[in-house]
N, C-alpha and C positions, 0 to 999 in steps of 0.2 A: 587616517589610523584605523590600524589594520584589524579586521570581522572575521566572523567563526567561516570558517568555509566546511560546506554542505553539499556533499557527494546524494548526486539526486539520479534517482535512473530516467532510464527513456525508457524511447518505441521505435523498433526498426519496421521502416512504414516505408510503402510498396506509391506514390503517389507523384500526377502531374504539377510539375513547377512553374512556373511565369511562360504558360504555351511552349514548351518544352518536353520532349516527351518522357516518358515515364521515369522515374529514379528510385534507386532506392537512398532512403534517406533514416536519419536520428530526427527521431521529435520529441517535445513534451508541450503541453498548455504551459499557453505564458500564464494559464490563472494560477498553478503551481508554484510555480517558477518565479510569481510576482508574491505569493505567499512568502516566501524564502526570503526576497527580497525587503518586503514590508518590516522583518523580524531582525531586518538590521543586520544580517544574515549574508555570504557570499554562494549561488551554488554553481558547480559544477556537474554539467552534466555526464553522464558515463555512460554511455556509448558499449553497445551488447558484442561489437567487432573487438573487445580488451580480450586478450585469455586471462581466465582466472585466474593461474599463475602467477600472472604479473601486474596482479592488482595491491599487490605490497607495497609500493611506494606510495598507491594514492591514499591506503587505510592508513600511516604511519603521519599523512597530515592532516587531513579528513579533523574536525571538527563536528560535526553531526552527520547521521544518514539517514535519508529519504528515500524510502519505498514508493514508489508511485502505482498508479492504477492502469490497468491496460488489458492485455491479452490475458485468456485463461494459462493457467500453472499446466506444464506438461503432468498427464497423472506418471511418467518413468517416473518419476522426480521422489514422487510416496509409492510407489512401489507397487499401482497398478494400471489394469489395460483401461484402454481407453473407452468412455462408453460414447461420447459424441461424437457427431459428423460434423464438418466443418464444409463450408464453400458460399464461389462467389452468386452464385441464384438464390439467396437467400435472402429475403426481406428482414427488413429492422434488424433487428435485437435474436432474432428467428426466435421458434418451439424450444422445449424441452429433446433436448437430445441431436437437436440438428439448429448449428447455429450459422453467422458468418463470418466470413474469411479474418472479420479482422477479431474473433476470438479465437482464431487459432493458436496455436497453444508456440513458443518460440522458445525451446532449452535452450541456445543459446544467454536469452537474456536471462531463464531458470537458472544458469550456472556462474552468471556474473554476479547476480541478486547473495544467491545465496552465500559465496566468497565471499561477498563488503557484508551479508548479516554477522557473517561468523570473527570476522576480521575486528567489525565494531563493538562486538560483544567483546573479545579475549581482549578487545583496549579501551571497553570501558565509554568507549563514542554514544550517546544518546542516537536510537533509535526508532523513527516515526512509519509505519504504513499505512499505506492510503487501497482502500478495498483490496486487490489484489496483495499491493503490500504485504495488508496481513497477513494472506494466505501463505504470501512466500517465506514469513517471521515463524507459520505457524508450521510447515513444511521443513521448511530448517534444523527445527527446533526433536522431529522426528514423528508430526502430525500428520494428520490424511483429512478429505475432503474430499464434498459430496458435487461429485462432476454436475448433477443436479441437485436442484433445491428441493430436499423429502416431500413427498404426497403430504406429511401431517403440517406441513405448512401450512400455515391458513390469510397469511398478512402479502402483499400484493411487495416483493421485494423487487420485482421486474421494472424495465419501461410498459409503460401501455402502449398501443398497438399507433394509436391513433399522438405516441411521442411522451406525455406525460409521466411527466415523475414521483412517485409518490410519495409520503410522512408516512411516518408510523412510529409509534412511543419505544421508545429506549428504556431499556430497566438496569440500571446500575447497581452493582452490587454493593453495600455496604460496605466499609473499612478497607476500599482497592485505591490504589495509587487515583485510580481514576476519578473515584467518585469523592475523593479528597481535591483532585485539581478543579469538575467538571461541576462542583462542592450544590450537588444535585442526587438523588436518586433517581429520579420520575425525568425525561424529558422526551427530547422527539430528536428523528436525524431523516435525511435525502434515503432512497436504498436502491441502488442500480446491480443488481446483480444475479445471476442465477446459480452462481457457487458458493460454495458454505465448508464451516470449519464440520467435521467430520467427526476425527476424531483428535484430540488437544495433545499438543505436544506437551509433554511429561513434567519440562522445565514450569510451562506458563500457566497460567489461571486466568478465570474467561472472568473478565473486566463490567459483559453487559451485555442483556441481550433485549432482543425482540419478544414480542407475548408470547411467539410463535415456539421461544426457545432458540429461532437461530443467532447464535452467538454474532456478536455486533463490534463488542470490543473486549479485546486480550492485552495482556499485559505478560511480564515476565514477574516469575514470587520472591528472582532476588531483590527487596529495594534495594542494595547497590545499584544496581540496570535501570536505565528509563528504559525500555525496549513495550512500547505501549506499536499497538496495530488497532484499527478503527475499520468495519466495513463501510459504514456511511462514509461520504466527499464530502468531507469539511473542510477542502480548498473552496466550494461554492457554493459554505454557510457561514460566511460572514455580518450577515444584516440579520438577516431570521431567523437561525439559530445563534445566537451569542456568547449561549456559555462555553456553547462546541469551542469557538476560538481557545479557551483556557488551555489546552493542550496543544493547539501551537503556540501558547506562548511557555506553555510548562517546559515545551522541547526547543525554543528557542535560548531560554535562562539556560538547559543543564549546558548548551552548546557554548554559550560567553559565557558558562562558568568557569569550564578547561580548557580552551581556545590561550593559546601563548600567541601577543604579537608578537612578529618576526616576521623574515625569510621564512620560504616554506622551498621554496623550489629552486633548484643551484640550477 
């Protein structure tokens, strides 16, 4: 039986593989892939080597778009000058304005994901953005980012020096799509990020925030479009934060609704 096809964005990485010399790879955490499979959908991993203008054929067949987490978004994509430096000698998650190479922006990835997002929106395909994916949605809609969390932030949104992952309260705006999906207005979310939404794209609305006002959930103002971005890593919260799994199920349901069985590739 045919299953919905979910275009899933990936990471370009340089790493050692099977004792060979370092190679440039296209990778994605298996946790994300497993979430798509668990939703009775088929993930199609999209490499960042594809020219954005060549993505039309993929956009025509995808039943959903999953914008995965990863490196920082290039400030040039929202008209800003870079404020953060990146280097291999930076320990762990780094510190404000000095981050490891693993977070260095990848303009090619930005271009691919923004093009896919706009194509999905035009075709009214459901979109779910995770962490960086939420930032991409905002940038594609004309918004901007804080390159480092503002000093007014009073919540631990990053990894601790010992690798501890912090959790904090999530306040969901009443009457939003997200509130209807999650079925609560107060919950918790894991938080691993050093950047955040600054100016919100004009077609978007804030659906949830942390106690310090940092945006944690966004959605499109057009209720006919299923476009949701979540700052927390809901792919990692399947057992201890079960209500957040409603976002996955709602995304999957929309993909199944619009899916047309039959051959997609010739």
